[in-house]
N, C-alpha and C positions, 0 to 999 in steps of 0.2 A: 816261419816257426815251424818246429818239427811238430809233426802228427803222431799219430799212435804208431804207426808202422815204420816211421822214419829211423827209428832208433835201432840199433845193432841186435840180433837175436840174441847174442851171447849176455847183454845185458838183461833180458828178459830171464833167462837161466840162473844167472847169479842173482837175482831176484827172489825166484823163486827157490832157490836152494836155500836162501836165507831165510824166507817164511816156512818151509820145512824143518831147518832147526831150530827154529824160535817155536814151533808146534810140538817138536819131540822133547824139546826141554819143559815146555809147561805141562805135556801129558805124562812126562817123568814126573814131575813135581807131583798132579793131580793125582796120580796111581788109577785105583778104581774109579774115582770120582770121573775121570774121562771118559763117559761108557758110549758116547754116540759115535765119534770116530778118533780112536785112541792111536795116534803115529807111533808111540812106545812098543806098543802091543804089535802092531802091523810090522814093523821093522825087526823087532826080536821074532816073530813069526818066520818073516823071510830068513832069517840067519839061521833057522833051525831050533831055536832056543825057546823054552817055556819064559813068559815074563811075569810067571807068578800071581797073575790075575786072570778074572775071566775074559772072554774074546767080546769084544767092542759089538754094538749093533751092526755096526757096517760089515764087519766079518762074517758076523751071524747070517744077515741079511744077503750078503753080494758074494762072499766065500772070501779068500784071501788075496787074488787077483783082482777081483771087482774094490775092493774095498782099498789095495794099491793103488789101483786107476784113479778112484774116488781121490784119495789123499793126495795124489799127482795132480789132478786136475784143479782140485779148491786151491793147492798152494800154486799152482801157476798163475791162476787168478789174482791171488794176493800179493804175488810178485808183480802184476802189471798194474795193478792197483798202487804198490808202492812206487812203481816208478813215478806212474804219474803225478802222486801226491808230491813225489821229489822236484819235479819237473815244474809243477805248479809253487810249488816255493822258492826255487830258485827265479822262474819268471818272476815274482814279486819281488823278490830281492834286488832284481836289475831292472825294474820299473821305478 
């Protein structure tokens, strides 16, 4: 049985990117309601555009670089959780 670190690293990168994409879509739909960590606002600020909403709490507290790092860290963790949930579902299906 595979452990947490036996999966290829690229699998975790893809899952983290998928988590980031989902977060951006949800934050875009929420708009200014996503006030703590707004991935849509962070990506727009990184691209040099004004998102039209005020900065999120993470940008105000940690700055743009800190909020970007926090966003990537959280989505990486969600990617690992996603892979482990999928692994458990596959294991249950095969048993």
